[in-house]
C-alpha positions as YAML, in Angstrom:
chain: A
units: angstrom
residues:
- id: 1
  name: UNK
  ca: [0.06, 0.43, -0.08]
- id: 2
  name: UNK
  ca: [2.14, 2.54, -1.12]
- id: 3
  name: UNK
  ca: [1.09, 6.62, -2.73]
- id: 4
  name: UNK
  ca: [2.98, 8.94, -3.64]
- id: 5
  name: UNK
  ca: [2.98, 12.43, -2.64]
- id: 6
  name: UNK
  ca: [4.08, 14.92, -5.63]
- id: 7
  name: UNK
  ca: [4.13, 18.59, -5.42]
- id: 8
  name: UNK
  ca: [3.58, 21.04, -7.94]
- id: 9
  name: UNK
  ca: [4.38, 24.25, -7.97]
- id: 10
  name: UNK
  ca: [2.60, 27.25, -8.34]
- id: 11
  name: UNK
  ca: [3.36, 30.92, -8.74]
- id: 12
  name: UNK
  ca: [1.32, 31.39, -5.38]
- id: 13
  name: UNK
  ca: [1.07, 28.23, -3.47]
- id: 14
  name: UNK
  ca: [2.52, 24.03, -3.67]
- id: 15
  name: UNK
  ca: [0.04, 21.78, -3.73]
- id: 16
  name: UNK
  ca: [0.69, 18.65, -2.95]
- id: 17
  name: UNK
  ca: [-1.82, 15.76, -4.94]
- id: 18
  name: UNK
  ca: [-1.63, 11.70, -4.74]
- id: 19
  name: UNK
  ca: [-1.09, 10.16, -7.84]
- id: 20
  name: UNK
  ca: [-2.03, 6.02, -8.31]
- id: 21
  name: UNK
  ca: [-5.02, 4.17, -8.87]
- id: 22
  name: UNK
  ca: [-7.53, 4.53, -6.90]
- id: 23
  name: UNK
  ca: [-10.15, 1.46, -7.10]
- id: 24
  name: UNK
  ca: [-13.93, 2.01, -6.59]
- id: 25
  name: UNK
  ca: [-15.89, -0.49, -4.85]
- id: 26
  name: UNK
  ca: [-20.15, -0.51, -5.56]
- id: 27
  name: UNK
  ca: [-21.98, -3.18, -3.67]
- id: 28
  name: UNK
  ca: [-26.07, -3.60, -3.99]
- id: 29
  name: UNK
  ca: [-28.75, -5.86, -3.66]
- id: 30
  name: UNK
  ca: [-30.51, -4.11, -6.83]
- id: 31
  name: UNK
  ca: [-28.34, -5.27, -10.23]
- id: 32
  name: UNK
  ca: [-30.16, -2.91, -12.29]
- id: 33
  name: UNK
  ca: [-28.91, 0.71, -10.29]
- id: 34
  name: UNK
  ca: [-24.92, -1.33, -9.53]
- id: 35
  name: UNK
  ca: [-25.07, -1.45, -13.37]
- id: 36
  name: UNK
  ca: [-26.22, 2.15, -13.85]
- id: 37
  name: UNK
  ca: [-23.48, 3.68, -11.92]
- id: 38
  name: UNK
  ca: [-20.54, 1.49, -13.15]
- id: 39
  name: UNK
  ca: [-21.39, 2.70, -16.92]
- id: 40
  name: UNK
  ca: [-21.83, 6.54, -15.43]
- id: 41
  name: UNK
  ca: [-18.41, 6.25, -13.79]
- id: 42
  name: UNK
  ca: [-16.80, 4.81, -16.40]
- id: 43
  name: UNK
  ca: [-18.33, 7.34, -19.24]
- id: 44
  name: UNK
  ca: [-16.75, 9.98, -16.85]
- id: 45
  name: UNK
  ca: [-13.22, 8.27, -16.64]
- id: 46
  name: UNK
  ca: [-13.33, 8.22, -20.43]
- id: 47
  name: UNK
  ca: [-14.96, 11.57, -21.24]
- id: 48
  name: UNK
  ca: [-11.91, 12.97, -19.13]
- id: 49
  name: UNK
  ca: [-9.49, 10.64, -20.74]
- id: 50
  name: UNK
  ca: [-8.53, 8.64, -17.63]
- id: 51
  name: UNK
  ca: [-7.17, 5.27, -18.10]
- id: 52
  name: UNK
  ca: [-9.85, 3.23, -16.87]
- id: 53
  name: UNK
  ca: [-10.03, -0.85, -16.28]
- id: 54
  name: UNK
  ca: [-13.41, -2.60, -14.91]
- id: 55
  name: UNK
  ca: [-16.16, -2.60, -14.21]
- id: 56
  name: UNK
  ca: [-15.26, -6.45, -12.54]
- id: 57
  name: UNK
  ca: [-18.17, -8.31, -11.80]
- id: 58
  name: UNK
  ca: [-17.25, -10.02, -8.54]
- id: 59
  name: UNK
  ca: [-19.00, -13.62, -8.63]
- id: 60
  name: UNK
  ca: [-22.77, -13.00, -6.24]
- id: 61
  name: UNK
  ca: [-22.50, -13.74, -2.80]
- id: 62
  name: UNK
  ca: [-25.65, -15.35, -2.01]
- id: 63
  name: UNK
  ca: [-27.15, -15.15, 1.83]
- id: 64
  name: UNK
  ca: [-29.85, -17.83, 2.56]
- id: 65
  name: UNK
  ca: [-31.92, -18.02, 6.20]
- id: 66
  name: UNK
  ca: [-33.71, -21.50, 6.47]
- id: 67
  name: UNK
  ca: [-36.86, -21.01, 9.15]
- id: 68
  name: UNK
  ca: [-39.15, -23.01, 10.47]
- id: 69
  name: UNK
  ca: [-43.06, -21.55, 9.98]
- id: 70
  name: UNK
  ca: [-44.55, -22.50, 13.13]
- id: 71
  name: UNK
  ca: [-43.56, -20.44, 16.04]
- id: 72
  name: UNK
  ca: [-44.17, -23.14, 18.14]
- id: 73
  name: UNK
  ca: [-42.38, -25.61, 16.72]
- id: 74
  name: UNK
  ca: [-44.99, -28.06, 16.94]
- id: 75
  name: UNK
  ca: [-47.10, -29.06, 14.07]
- id: 76
  name: UNK
  ca: [-45.57, -29.98, 10.95]
- id: 77
  name: UNK
  ca: [-42.43, -29.43, 10.02]
- id: 78
  name: UNK
  ca: [-42.57, -26.83, 7.04]
- id: 79
  name: UNK
  ca: [-40.17, -24.44, 6.46]
- id: 80
  name: UNK
  ca: [-39.60, -21.07, 4.75]
- id: 81
  name: UNK
  ca: [-36.60, -20.43, 2.71]
- id: 82
  name: UNK
  ca: [-35.46, -16.10, 2.69]
- id: 83
  name: UNK
  ca: [-32.14, -15.18, 0.32]
- id: 84
  name: UNK
  ca: [-30.54, -12.30, -0.37]
- id: 85
  name: UNK
  ca: [-28.07, -12.12, -3.38]
- id: 86
  name: UNK
  ca: [-25.14, -9.37, -3.38]
- id: 87
  name: UNK
  ca: [-23.72, -7.71, -6.42]
- id: 88
  name: UNK
  ca: [-20.29, -6.34, -6.49]
- id: 89
  name: UNK
  ca: [-18.16, -4.43, -8.90]
- id: 90
  name: UNK
  ca: [-14.68, -3.10, -8.83]
- id: 91
  name: UNK
  ca: [-13.32, -0.46, -11.20]
- id: 92
  name: UNK
  ca: [-9.84, 0.78, -11.16]
- id: 93
  name: UNK
  ca: [-8.47, 4.52, -12.69]
- id: 94
  name: UNK
  ca: [-5.13, 5.50, -13.18]
- id: 95
  name: UNK
  ca: [-4.81, 9.06, -12.04]
- id: 96
  name: UNK
  ca: [-4.87, 11.42, -9.19]
- id: 97
  name: UNK
  ca: [-6.73, 12.49, -6.50]
- id: 98
  name: UNK
  ca: [-8.55, 15.71, -7.91]
- id: 99
  name: UNK
  ca: [-9.98, 13.13, -10.70]
- id: 100
  name: UNK
  ca: [-11.74, 11.60, -7.83]
- id: 101
  name: UNK
  ca: [-13.78, 14.69, -6.64]
- id: 102
  name: UNK
  ca: [-14.97, 14.95, -11.14]
- id: 103
  name: UNK
  ca: [-15.69, 11.35, -11.88]
- id: 104
  name: UNK
  ca: [-17.75, 10.94, -8.07]
- id: 105
  name: UNK
  ca: [-19.96, 14.00, -8.94]
- id: 106
  name: UNK
  ca: [-22.94, 11.24, -10.33]
- id: 107
  name: UNK
  ca: [-25.73, 10.45, -8.34]
- id: 108
  name: UNK
  ca: [-25.87, 7.36, -6.58]
- id: 109
  name: UNK
  ca: [-28.97, 5.47, -5.67]
- id: 110
  name: UNK
  ca: [-30.09, 4.53, -2.61]
- id: 111
  name: UNK
  ca: [-28.81, 1.37, -1.30]
- id: 112
  name: UNK
  ca: [-25.98, 1.43, -3.31]
- id: 113
  name: UNK
  ca: [-22.30, 0.98, -0.69]
- id: 114
  name: UNK
  ca: [-19.42, 2.68, -2.28]
- id: 115
  name: UNK
  ca: [-15.61, 1.97, -1.31]
- id: 116
  name: UNK
  ca: [-13.25, 4.22, -2.14]
- id: 117
  name: UNK
  ca: [-9.29, 3.38, -2.04]
- id: 118
  name: UNK
  ca: [-6.03, 5.02, -3.34]
- id: 119
  name: UNK
  ca: [-4.43, 1.18, -4.12]
- id: 120
  name: UNK
  ca: [-0.07, 2.40, -5.70]
- id: 121
  name: UNK
  ca: [1.79, 5.31, -6.97]
- id: 122
  name: UNK
  ca: [2.13, 5.83, -11.16]
- id: 123
  name: UNK
  ca: [4.84, 4.72, -12.40]
- id: 124
  name: UNK
  ca: [6.17, 8.55, -13.31]
...
């Protein structure tokens, strides 16, 4: 886990900028909303001429709970099965920290979790 800190010299002030790989992880129970957000991030990053890898589709996690229908435990052995599917997408964008603000200015649907990590440095 390395992040390269470069100084950009401006006549008025000195600004530190992180440059490297930005990993965006999207998680949701609704596949349509997660695909729409991935498409928007991809279009925005291509519009800004950033190198992008993804969206990488991680296998769907299926959580299943099996319970008895009868609350008291007597009677016929009948069962209910409840399941939740969790979809996950990973995108890598090769740029600096300022690019993150430009790309992620899109609307994100409720129920979609977004994680952003700065992973490693770019070769300069």
